[in-house]
N, C-alpha and C positions, 0 to 999 in steps of 0.2 A: 516674418512669414516664410515658411518653408515651401519650396516648389520642387516637387518630385518630377524631374524631367522625363523619366521613363513613363510614368503614369500620364503625364501631360501629352506626350507624343502618341501614346496608345489611344487615349480618349479622342484626341483630335483626328487621328487616322480613321477611327471607327465612325465618328460623326461626319467627317468629310466624305467617307465612302457611302454612308446612308444618304447624304444630301445629293451626291452625284448620281446614285442609283435612282433616287426620286425624280431628279430632273430628266434622266434618260427615259424613264418609264412614262412620265407625264407628257413629255414632248416627243415621244417615240423616236428617240435617237438610237440608231443602230450602231452602238459602240461595243467593243469587246470588253470583257471583264478585266483583261490585262490593262487596258487604258484607264479604267476606273481605279484600279490598284495604283497605277503610276500617279494619277492625279491626286489620289488620297495621300499617297506617300509624300508628294511635294507639298500639299496643303499642310500635312502634319509637321514636316520639317520647317516650314515657313513660320511656325509658331515660335521658333527659337529667337525670332527678332525681339521678343519681349524682354530678353536678357541684355539687349543692347542699350547703351546709355543714350537714348534718344528721347526727345520730348513726345508728348502724347499725340500731337498733330502729325508728326513725321511717322510715328508708329502706325497711326491710322491709315496714312497714305500708302505705306509699305504693305499693310495688310490687304488693302484694296487691290494693289498691284499683284500681290501673290495670288489673290482670288482669280484675277483675270488670267494669269499664267496657268493656274490649275485648270480652268475651263478649256483653255487652248490645248493643254496636254491631253485632256480627256476627250473633248469633242472636236478638236481641230478648229480651224477658222475657214468657213466657206464663204460667208458674206456678213456684212454688218448686222443685218436683221436677224440672221441665224444666231450670231454671237450675242446680240442684245437680248433675244428671247431666253437664251441659256442663262445669261447674267441675271436677268430679272427673276427668273424662276428660282435660281440658286439662292438669292437673297430673300425672296418670299418664303421659301422653305426654311431658311435659316432663322428668320424672324418667328415663324410659326413654332418651330421646334424649341428655340430658346425661350420664347414666351411661356410655353407649357412647362418647360423644365424649371424655370424660375418660379412659376406658380406652385409647382409641386414642392420645390425646396422650401418655400415660405410656409406651405401648409404642413409639411412633414419635415421638421428640422433635421432629423437623423436619417434622411433618405440616403441609402447607400449608392455608391457608384455602379455597382452591379445591377441594382434595380433600375437605375436611370438608363443604363445600356439596354435593358430589356424593354423598358417603356418606350424608348425613342423610336424604334421601328414601327410600333403600334400607332404612335402619334402621326407619323408620316403616312402610314397606310390609310388611316382615317381621313387625313387631309386629301390624299390622292383620290379616295373613293368619293368624297364630297365634290371635288373638282370635276370628276367624271360625271356625276349626277347632274351638275349644273350644265355641263356641255351638252348632255343628252336632251335638255329641255329645248334648246334651239341649236341644233348641230348644223353649222354652215358648211362642213366638209362632207361630201357625198361620194359614194362609188357610183359611177355612171356608165351605162351601156348604151351606146348610140347605134341604132340599126340604120344603115344607109339604104339608098334605093336599089343598090345591087345586092342587097342582103348580106353584105359584109358588115362586121361589127367593130366598133371601137370601144375598148374598155379603158376608161379614164378616171382620174381623180378630179372631182369637180368641187368648185367653191362657189357658194351662193353669194354673189356680189351685190351689195345694196346699190352700187352705182350703175349696175347693168339693168336698165328698164327698157332696153331697145325693143321696138315692135315695128313690124312692117305695116305701113299705113294702108296697103292694098289688100294683102291677105289676112291682116290682123293677127299674124302669128308672131309669137315672141322669139327672141334671138338668143342663141347660146354662142359664145365666142371661143374659138380654138385657133391654134396656129395652123396655117395652111399646109405646112410641111407634114402634119399628122396624117394627111390623106395620100401622101406619096406611096405609090405601089398598091394602094387599097381602092382608090376611087378615081375614075377619070372624069374630070369636070368638063362637061360639054356645053351645057347651057345654063350658066349661073344667072341669078337675078341680082340686081343691084338696088340696095335699100338706102335711101337718104338718111344720114344720121347727122345730128347737130351736137356740137360741143360748145363750150363757152367761147372758144376763139375761132372756130371754123365750121364749115359745112362740107361734107364729103359723102361719097358713096361706098357702102360696104358690100363686098361680094358675099353672096349667100347661096346656099343650095338647100333643096328640099330633102327631108329625111323621112324614113318610115315612122320611127318613134324613138323616144329615149326612155330608159328604164332606170328608176331611182328607188331604192328600198322596196323592190318588188311592185312598184307602181309604175304604170305605163302612161307616158304623155305623148300626145300626137300634134298638139298645136304649137309646134316649134320649128324654127329654121336654124341652120348651122351657119354662123357668120365666120368667114375665113379672113384672118389677118396675118400678114407676114411679120408684123411688129409685135404681136402678142407673145409674151413670155410667161413662164410659170409664175403664178401668184399664190403666196401662202402654200407652196408645195403642191399646187393644183395644176392640172393640164388644161382645164377649160373653165371658163367663167359662166356659171349658170345664171339664168335670168332671175331677178328677185321675185318675179311673179310666182315662182314655184312655191314659195312660202305661203302665199295666199291659197294655192290649190291644195296644200297639205292640210 
């Protein structure tokens, strides 16, 4: 069996580039085209390991390792969850693309490489579009505008957290969680209220303040308090945890 290395490198360079672009668009990774080129180049060169006299198991391990390095070159390493999302999406897209191409090869025996290269971006585009449609059915990430009592506003990225069902038993208002530092220089906390919250292991008081309203997707909500926590950090790239009750109001 003849292997044309130049064609093999070119095809893998293009496929890796398409996959990395798909991951970048799908996960909204703000990476430069230069990093995608470098990642694709490394991924393409790593295919040369197939000419090494190694058993199939070692070749498989080396291929996985090269994929991990390709992701780090392209997207860097911020934290484990960020890296894991990139990895999962890369292999999901790889399986989708490879599956379609194998199907087309079986159906059309004389399918040319040029036609395959033209079809591949279309396959990934359709996959991206379907993923977007699914996310729009229930979108847990929201752009949030919170209007405080002093008429100052906070523009935040919100995440609807199924674990946040906090509600003040006295005012019967639902609670949105943010880091207390978000209010520095914007709002002077004079008379907060303290709402009892219960977790599996403890009972505590959560510092809260009243707000005028919050606006999500051009809809205004008034039956909410702002819960302030110095321990809260960004979750799923969001600045605040929205109350799950918002889904019921939608």
